[in-house]
VOBA-807407 format. One record per residue (C-alpha): y, z, x; residue in one letter; residue number from 1. Coordinates in Angstrom, 2 decimals, padded with zeros to 5 digits. Example, Ala and Ser with C-alpha at 12.3 -4.5 7.8 and 13.67 -1.06 7.14 Angstrom:
! residues 2
(node (-004.50 007.80 012.30) "A" 1)
(node (-001.06 007.14 013.67) "S" 2)
This chain:
! residues 256
(node (-017.85 054.22 -055.00) "M" 1)
(node (-014.96 052.10 -053.92) "M" 2)
(node (-013.38 052.57 -050.63) "T" 3)
(node (-009.50 052.08 -049.87) "H" 4)
(node (-008.05 050.22 -046.94) "A" 5)
(node (-005.98 052.34 -044.67) "T" 6)
(node (-002.44 051.30 -044.93) "P" 7)
(node (-000.70 050.24 -041.68) "I" 8)
(node (001.58 052.88 -040.39) "P" 9)
(node (005.24 052.27 -040.97) "P" 10)
(node (006.05 052.33 -037.19) "D" 11)
(node (003.44 049.59 -036.48) "L" 12)
(node (004.51 047.40 -039.32) "E" 13)
(node (006.63 044.94 -037.12) "P" 14)
(node (003.77 044.32 -034.65) "Y" 15)
(node (000.83 043.33 -037.12) "K" 16)
(node (001.50 039.68 -036.72) "D" 17)
(node (001.53 039.93 -033.04) "F" 18)
(node (-001.94 041.72 -033.08) "V" 19)
(node (-003.41 038.94 -035.14) "K" 20)
(node (-002.21 036.34 -032.72) "S" 21)
(node (-004.57 035.05 -030.04) "P" 22)
(node (-003.86 036.54 -026.54) "L" 23)
(node (-002.73 033.78 -024.24) "E" 24)
(node (-002.28 034.08 -020.53) "T" 25)
(node (000.43 031.57 -018.99) "P" 26)
(node (-000.74 029.47 -016.01) "L" 27)
(node (001.46 030.26 -013.01) "V" 28)
(node (001.55 027.92 -010.36) "Q" 29)
(node (001.45 029.58 -006.87) "V" 30)
(node (002.86 027.68 -004.13) "Q" 31)
(node (002.11 028.63 -000.53) "S" 32)
(node (005.17 029.62 001.37) "A" 33)
(node (004.46 027.33 004.28) "D" 34)
(node (003.45 024.32 002.20) "E" 35)
(node (006.91 022.89 002.62) "D" 36)
(node (006.94 023.39 006.19) "N" 37)
(node (003.68 021.36 007.06) "V" 38)
(node (004.87 018.58 009.34) "P" 39)
(node (004.23 014.96 008.11) "Q" 40)
(node (001.51 013.13 010.46) "V" 41)
(node (002.17 009.46 011.20) "D" 42)
(node (-000.80 007.26 010.85) "P" 43)
(node (-001.94 005.92 014.31) "P" 44)
(node (-000.69 002.56 015.41) "H" 45)
(node (-002.55 -000.33 015.15) "V" 46)
(node (-002.25 -000.98 018.92) "L" 47)
(node (-003.04 002.75 019.79) "Q" 48)
(node (-005.42 001.59 022.58) "E" 49)
(node (-002.38 000.52 024.56) "L" 50)
(node (-000.43 003.69 024.54) "E" 51)
(node (-001.68 005.23 027.68) "S" 52)
(node (-002.71 002.00 029.59) "V" 53)
(node (-000.77 000.70 032.65) "E" 54)
(node (-003.29 -001.92 033.90) "R" 55)
(node (-005.60 -004.39 031.98) "L" 56)
(node (-008.51 -006.30 033.64) "F" 57)
(node (-009.25 -009.52 031.91) "I" 58)
(node (-012.48 -011.56 032.16) "T" 59)
(node (-012.67 -015.26 030.73) "K" 60)
(node (-015.82 -016.74 029.62) "R" 61)
(node (-016.73 -020.16 028.26) "L" 62)
(node (-019.88 -021.23 026.37) "K" 63)
(node (-021.08 -024.23 028.23) "V" 64)
(node (-023.66 -024.99 025.56) "K" 65)
(node (-020.83 -025.44 023.00) "N" 66)
(node (-018.95 -027.89 025.27) "V" 67)
(node (-021.98 -030.00 026.01) "L" 68)
(node (-023.21 -030.21 022.45) "F" 69)
(node (-019.60 -031.00 021.41) "L" 70)
(node (-019.05 -028.00 019.27) "K" 71)
(node (-015.56 -027.28 020.83) "G" 72)
(node (-014.09 -025.62 023.96) "K" 73)
(node (-013.20 -022.07 023.08) "R" 74)
(node (-012.71 -019.16 025.57) "N" 75)
(node (-013.79 -015.65 024.90) "K" 76)
(node (-011.73 -012.87 026.67) "F" 77)
(node (-012.99 -009.12 027.59) "I" 78)
(node (-010.00 -006.67 028.18) "V" 79)
(node (-010.97 -003.65 029.93) "R" 80)
(node (-009.24 -000.72 031.62) "T" 81)
(node (-009.82 -000.02 035.36) "P" 82)
(node (-012.38 002.44 034.47) "D" 83)
(node (-014.42 -000.05 032.58) "E" 84)
(node (-013.65 000.92 029.03) "N" 85)
(node (-013.49 -001.76 026.50) "L" 86)
(node (-009.98 -002.45 025.14) "V" 87)
(node (-010.14 -005.68 023.21) "Y" 88)
(node (-012.24 -008.73 022.65) "T" 89)
(node (-010.25 -011.94 022.32) "I" 90)
(node (-011.64 -015.07 020.67) "Q" 91)
(node (-009.99 -018.42 020.75) "E" 92)
(node (-009.87 -020.51 017.58) "Q" 93)
(node (-008.95 -024.15 017.56) "N" 94)
(node (-010.03 -027.63 016.32) "S" 95)
(node (-013.29 -028.77 017.94) "W" 96)
(node (-011.90 -031.86 019.62) "W" 97)
(node (-008.66 -030.60 021.20) "V" 98)
(node (-010.18 -028.77 024.16) "G" 99)
(node (-011.59 -032.22 025.15) "Y" 100)
(node (-008.22 -034.17 025.14) "F" 101)
(node (-005.43 -031.47 025.61) "C" 102)
(node (-007.24 -029.14 028.06) "Y" 103)
(node (-005.00 -026.13 028.98) "G" 104)
(node (-002.15 -027.48 026.78) "L" 105)
(node (-004.16 -027.41 023.45) "R" 106)
(node (-002.91 -025.68 020.45) "P" 107)
(node (-004.83 -022.62 019.44) "L" 108)
(node (-005.11 -019.22 017.87) "Q" 109)
(node (-006.29 -016.05 019.68) "L" 110)
(node (-007.92 -013.45 017.63) "S" 111)
(node (-007.58 -009.95 019.29) "V" 112)
(node (-010.10 -007.25 017.93) "R" 113)
(node (-010.64 -003.63 019.01) "D" 114)
(node (-013.86 -001.94 019.87) "G" 115)
(node (-014.57 -001.50 016.18) "A" 116)
(node (-014.27 -005.23 015.49) "G" 117)
(node (-010.85 -004.85 013.45) "V" 118)
(node (-008.31 -007.58 014.22) "E" 119)
(node (-005.24 -005.94 015.52) "V" 120)
(node (-003.42 -008.99 016.82) "M" 121)
(node (-003.15 -012.49 016.73) "R" 122)
(node (-001.42 -015.17 019.06) "I" 123)
(node (-000.28 -018.42 017.87) "D" 124)
(node (000.36 -021.39 020.27) "R" 125)
(node (001.27 -024.72 018.99) "P" 126)
(node (000.88 -027.81 020.93) "Y" 127)
(node (003.72 -028.40 023.56) "A" 128)
(node (003.53 -031.14 026.26) "C" 129)
(node (005.25 -029.32 029.22) "T" 130)
(node (006.46 -030.92 032.49) "S" 131)
(node (008.28 -029.00 035.23) "R" 132)
(node (010.62 -031.87 036.16) "V" 133)
(node (011.43 -033.09 032.71) "F" 134)
(node (011.76 -030.40 029.83) "P" 135)
(node (009.84 -032.55 027.24) "C" 136)
(node (008.59 -029.58 025.34) "Q" 137)
(node (008.53 -026.10 026.33) "L" 138)
(node (006.01 -023.40 025.40) "Q" 139)
(node (006.55 -020.92 022.71) "R" 140)
(node (003.75 -018.48 021.76) "V" 141)
(node (004.29 -016.27 018.60) "Q" 142)
(node (002.53 -012.78 018.62) "V" 143)
(node (001.70 -010.94 015.42) "F" 144)
(node (000.40 -007.37 015.19) "S" 145)
(node (-001.10 -006.60 012.85) "P" 146)
(node (-001.86 -010.24 011.75) "P" 147)
(node (000.88 -011.48 009.52) "G" 148)
(node (003.44 -009.09 011.07) "T" 149)
(node (005.45 -010.93 013.89) "R" 150)
(node (006.39 -008.52 016.77) "I" 151)
(node (007.88 -011.24 019.18) "G" 152)
(node (007.21 -014.34 021.24) "C" 153)
(node (006.85 -015.69 024.64) "I" 154)
(node (009.29 -018.72 025.59) "Q" 155)
(node (009.27 -021.02 028.53) "Q" 156)
(node (012.48 -021.44 030.35) "K" 157)
(node (012.99 -024.84 032.03) "W" 158)
(node (013.25 -024.44 035.82) "T" 159)
(node (012.62 -027.26 038.41) "P" 160)
(node (011.32 -024.87 040.91) "I" 161)
(node (009.83 -021.71 039.97) "R" 162)
(node (007.97 -021.28 036.49) "P" 163)
(node (009.68 -018.71 034.29) "E" 164)
(node (009.03 -017.12 030.81) "Y" 165)
(node (011.15 -014.94 028.63) "L" 166)
(node (009.54 -012.20 026.55) "V" 167)
(node (011.52 -011.82 023.27) "V" 168)
(node (010.95 -009.21 020.61) "K" 169)
(node (011.31 -009.91 016.77) "E" 170)
(node (014.91 -008.95 016.43) "N" 171)
(node (015.97 -011.58 019.24) "G" 172)
(node (016.25 -009.02 022.02) "E" 173)
(node (015.03 -010.30 025.47) "Q" 174)
(node (013.04 -007.30 026.94) "V" 175)
(node (011.53 -009.27 030.09) "F" 176)
(node (011.30 -012.46 032.00) "F" 177)
(node (008.34 -013.39 034.05) "I" 178)
(node (008.70 -015.44 037.15) "Q" 179)
(node (005.98 -017.17 039.11) "G" 180)
(node (005.61 -018.32 042.72) "P" 181)
(node (006.53 -021.84 044.18) "L" 182)
(node (002.93 -022.72 044.42) "V" 183)
(node (000.64 -021.50 041.49) "T" 184)
(node (-002.51 -023.14 042.92) "I" 185)
(node (-004.91 -020.19 043.59) "S" 186)
(node (-006.18 -021.26 047.07) "C" 187)
(node (-007.51 -018.47 049.27) "F" 188)
(node (-005.23 -016.03 047.70) "R" 189)
(node (-004.35 -014.07 044.67) "D" 190)
(node (-001.49 -015.45 042.50) "I" 191)
(node (001.13 -013.13 041.02) "Q" 192)
(node (003.71 -013.75 038.45) "F" 193)
(node (006.26 -010.87 038.58) "H" 194)
(node (007.53 -009.17 035.42) "I" 195)
(node (011.22 -008.08 035.25) "Y" 196)
(node (013.85 -006.60 032.85) "R" 197)
(node (016.75 -008.55 032.08) "P" 198)
(node (018.76 -006.59 034.79) "D" 199)
(node (016.29 -007.55 037.35) "G" 200)
(node (014.36 -004.21 037.46) "T" 201)
(node (010.81 -004.82 038.29) "A" 202)
(node (008.29 -003.85 035.51) "V" 203)
(node (005.02 -005.28 036.62) "G" 204)
(node (003.04 -008.21 037.27) "S" 205)
(node (000.14 -010.51 036.36) "T" 206)
(node (-002.58 -011.35 039.00) "C" 207)
(node (-004.97 -014.31 039.01) "K" 208)
(node (-007.66 -013.31 041.48) "R" 209)
(node (-009.12 -015.51 044.22) "W" 210)
(node (-012.95 -015.32 044.11) "Q" 211)
(node (-014.06 -017.49 046.86) "G" 212)
(node (-014.55 -021.29 047.40) "V" 213)
(node (-017.98 -021.57 045.61) "V" 214)
(node (-016.26 -019.86 042.50) "H" 215)
(node (-013.26 -022.22 042.73) "A" 216)
(node (-015.32 -025.32 042.82) "M" 217)
(node (-018.12 -024.66 040.47) "F" 218)
(node (-017.54 -021.43 038.36) "L" 219)
(node (-013.77 -021.07 037.55) "A" 220)
(node (-014.08 -023.19 034.44) "P" 221)
(node (-016.85 -021.12 033.03) "V" 222)
(node (-015.85 -017.63 034.16) "C" 223)
(node (-012.61 -016.23 035.69) "D" 224)
(node (-010.93 -013.00 036.22) "K" 225)
(node (-007.19 -011.85 036.12) "F" 226)
(node (-005.18 -008.86 034.90) "G" 227)
(node (-001.75 -007.49 034.15) "V" 228)
(node (-000.06 -004.22 035.39) "A" 229)
(node (002.95 -002.76 033.72) "F" 230)
(node (004.77 000.65 033.40) "E" 231)
(node (002.99 003.25 031.41) "R" 232)
(node (005.98 004.34 029.28) "D" 233)
(node (006.46 000.97 027.70) "L" 234)
(node (005.98 000.54 023.93) "T" 235)
(node (002.75 -000.71 022.63) "V" 236)
(node (004.53 -003.76 021.18) "E" 237)
(node (005.98 -004.68 024.68) "E" 238)
(node (002.45 -004.20 026.29) "K" 239)
(node (001.03 -006.48 023.57) "A" 240)
(node (003.67 -009.24 024.46) "L" 241)
(node (002.82 -008.95 028.12) "L" 242)
(node (-000.88 -009.26 027.46) "L" 243)
(node (-000.10 -012.57 025.32) "A" 244)
(node (002.03 -013.73 028.19) "A" 245)
(node (-000.80 -013.24 030.75) "T" 246)
(node (-003.09 -015.35 028.51) "L" 247)
(node (-000.52 -018.08 028.14) "L" 248)
(node (-000.14 -018.17 031.94) "L" 249)
(node (-003.81 -018.58 032.42) "D" 250)
(node (-003.96 -021.49 029.88) "Y" 251)
(node (-000.97 -023.14 031.58) "M" 252)
(node (-002.11 -023.05 035.15) "Y" 253)
(node (-005.80 -022.10 035.45) "Y" 254)
(node (-007.69 -023.51 032.36) "D" 255)
(node (-009.34 -026.79 032.94) "V" 256)
C-alpha cells in the first residue's frame, strides 16, 4: 500500500521555509542602569603614609663594624610617627671611601622604603664644598617620588649669618624656606630650624634633640635623634620635600 504525503495548506505555504530554518535567539546585552554612574577611584598615592601625618621622629644609626673594617660609612634612618608606628626606613648609598674623606659633605643617595619594603622615594645629593663665608658651592638636593619622577629640590641660599635653604617644587615654584639659628651647635639645648612659606607664615620646624653630655661625646656619631613637624594639610609631596630637607640639615651640621 502506498501512502500519500499530506499537502501543505495554502494559507501556510509562505511560512514553510521559516519553519525549516533553525531557531536562533539573539543575544541581548543588558547594561545596568547604575553602571555609568560608578565613581572612578584613584589608586593610592605612593606617599600615602604621609597624608595624615603632622610630625615625624627620626632615629639615625651607623654600623660601627662597617666603618672599622673599611666597608664604608653609611647611615640608616628609621622614621616613625609619635605613636611609634613605622613610616619609612632610609638607607644611605655611596662609594665606600667618601665617608672617610668627605664626612658630612659626602655625595650620596638615600633610598626611602615603606613598611612593605617598596622604594617610594629617592634623594640624590651631589658633592658640594660649602662655606658660610665664601659661597664656593651651595648644596642642592633633588627628590624623586616614585624613583625616576622628580618632585622638587632643596637649595642652599648663601647667607653670611643665619643658614637658609629653599624648598622648590618641580615646576620651579618656591613653597618654603628654612631658616636656622645663629649657632647651630647642639650644646645643652635643642636646635630648631624654622620652616616658613614665602610670605613669612610659619609652617613648622625641624629639631635636633640634645641628649646629654655623654651622648654628645661618645654616642652622637653612632646614634642620634631628630625630627620634623609641619601642618597636617600640606600635600604629600611637600611633606616629602621637608623630610628630605631635614635629612640634609643633619648631614650638613651634625654628621661627623
